C-alpha positions as protocol buffer text, in pm:
chain_id: "A"
residue {
  index: 1
  type: MET
  ca { x: 5619 y: -3705 z: 5151 }
}
residue {
  index: 2
  type: LYS
  ca { x: 5781 y: -3398 z: 4998 }
}
residue {
  index: 3
  type: PRO
  ca { x: 6150 y: -3343 z: 5091 }
}
residue {
  index: 4
  type: GLN
  ca { x: 6219 y: -3048 z: 5319 }
}
residue {
  index: 5
  type: PRO
  ca { x: 6414 y: -2752 z: 5176 }
}
residue {
  index: 6
  type: ASN
  ca { x: 6784 y: -2752 z: 5264 }
}
residue {
  index: 7
  type: ALA
  ca { x: 6917 y: -2458 z: 5060 }
}
residue {
  index: 8
  type: ILE
  ca { x: 6846 y: -2087 z: 5020 }
}
residue {
  index: 9
  type: CYS
  ca { x: 6920 y: -1854 z: 4726 }
}
residue {
  index: 10
  type: ILE
  ca { x: 7109 y: -1537 z: 4817 }
}
residue {
  index: 11
  type: GLY
  ca { x: 7116 y: -1247 z: 4573 }
}
residue {
  index: 12
  type: GLY
  ca { x: 6971 y: -1226 z: 4225 }
}
residue {
  index: 13
  type: PRO
  ca { x: 6612 y: -1266 z: 4111 }
}
residue {
  index: 14
  type: SER
  ca { x: 6540 y: -1572 z: 4332 }
}
residue {
  index: 15
  type: HIS
  ca { x: 6674 y: -1418 z: 4655 }
}
residue {
  index: 16
  type: GLY
  ca { x: 6524 y: -1591 z: 4957 }
}
residue {
  index: 17
  type: LEU
  ca { x: 6386 y: -1890 z: 4764 }
}
residue {
  index: 18
  type: LEU
  ca { x: 6410 y: -2216 z: 4962 }
}
residue {
  index: 19
  type: LEU
  ca { x: 6501 y: -2529 z: 4765 }
}
residue {
  index: 20
  type: THR
  ca { x: 6583 y: -2895 z: 4816 }
}
residue {
  index: 21
  type: ILE
  ca { x: 6922 y: -2985 z: 4665 }
}
residue {
  index: 22
  type: THR
  ca { x: 7125 y: -3306 z: 4666 }
}
residue {
  index: 23
  type: GLN
  ca { x: 7454 y: -3190 z: 4518 }
}
residue {
  index: 24
  type: GLU
  ca { x: 7743 y: -3053 z: 4724 }
}
residue {
  index: 25
  type: ILE
  ca { x: 7928 y: -2858 z: 4452 }
}
residue {
  index: 26
  type: GLY
  ca { x: 7851 y: -2695 z: 4119 }
}
residue {
  index: 27
  type: ILE
  ca { x: 7609 y: -2457 z: 3952 }
}
residue {
  index: 28
  type: LEU
  ca { x: 7230 y: -2491 z: 3957 }
}
residue {
  index: 29
  type: ASP
  ca { x: 6971 y: -2333 z: 3727 }
}
residue {
  index: 30
  type: VAL
  ca { x: 6699 y: -2177 z: 3943 }
}
residue {
  index: 31
  type: GLU
  ca { x: 6409 y: -2007 z: 3767 }
}
residue {
  index: 32
  type: GLU
  ca { x: 6623 y: -1911 z: 3464 }
}
residue {
  index: 33
  type: SER
  ca { x: 6912 y: -1784 z: 3681 }
}
residue {
  index: 34
  type: ARG
  ca { x: 7234 y: -1957 z: 3781 }
}
residue {
  index: 35
  type: TYR
  ca { x: 7333 y: -2013 z: 4145 }
}
residue {
  index: 36
  type: ARG
  ca { x: 7656 y: -2160 z: 4280 }
}
residue {
  index: 37
  type: VAL
  ca { x: 7650 y: -2410 z: 4570 }
}
residue {
  index: 38
  type: THR
  ca { x: 7874 y: -2271 z: 4847 }
}
residue {
  index: 39
  type: THR
  ca { x: 8020 y: -2404 z: 5172 }
}
residue {
  index: 40
  type: ARG
  ca { x: 7839 y: -2128 z: 5365 }
}
residue {
  index: 41
  type: ARG
  ca { x: 7548 y: -2218 z: 5589 }
}
residue {
  index: 42
  type: LEU
  ca { x: 7266 y: -1991 z: 5704 }
}
residue {
  index: 43
  type: HIS
  ca { x: 7016 y: -2046 z: 5983 }
}
residue {
  index: 44
  type: HIS
  ca { x: 6654 y: -1987 z: 5885 }
}
residue {
  index: 45
  type: PRO
  ca { x: 6362 y: -1977 z: 6131 }
}
residue {
  index: 46
  type: SER
  ca { x: 6170 y: -2242 z: 5936 }
}
residue {
  index: 47
  type: CYS
  ca { x: 6422 y: -2518 z: 6009 }
}
residue {
  index: 48
  type: ARG
  ca { x: 6639 y: -2643 z: 6292 }
}
residue {
  index: 49
  type: GLU
  ca { x: 6930 y: -2731 z: 6059 }
}
residue {
  index: 50
  type: PRO
  ca { x: 7122 y: -2458 z: 5870 }
}
residue {
  index: 51
  type: PHE
  ca { x: 7058 y: -2413 z: 5499 }
}
residue {
  index: 52
  type: VAL
  ca { x: 7319 y: -2443 z: 5224 }
}
residue {
  index: 53
  type: VAL
  ca { x: 7375 y: -2098 z: 5070 }
}
residue {
  index: 54
  type: LEU
  ca { x: 7330 y: -2076 z: 4693 }
}
residue {
  index: 55
  type: ALA
  ca { x: 7509 y: -1762 z: 4570 }
}
residue {
  index: 56
  type: TRP
  ca { x: 7389 y: -1587 z: 4257 }
}
residue {
  index: 57
  type: ALA
  ca { x: 7651 y: -1674 z: 3994 }
}
residue {
  index: 58
  type: GLU
  ca { x: 7565 y: -1389 z: 3754 }
}
residue {
  index: 59
  type: GLU
  ca { x: 7649 y: -1092 z: 3976 }
}
residue {
  index: 60
  type: ASN
  ca { x: 7940 y: -876 z: 3864 }
}
């Protein structure tokens, strides 16, 4: 069974992309862009639990 997404990309070229992550801190490469794992949580209609927010790390 495929794991359910638990994170969402905010900003950048992958904005809105849902992912499954296992790490709690750090930087992730998502489709050739870098996203930072944050402590923010965001509710999404597709899931009862809030998603971890991945912030685009390349914005100025």
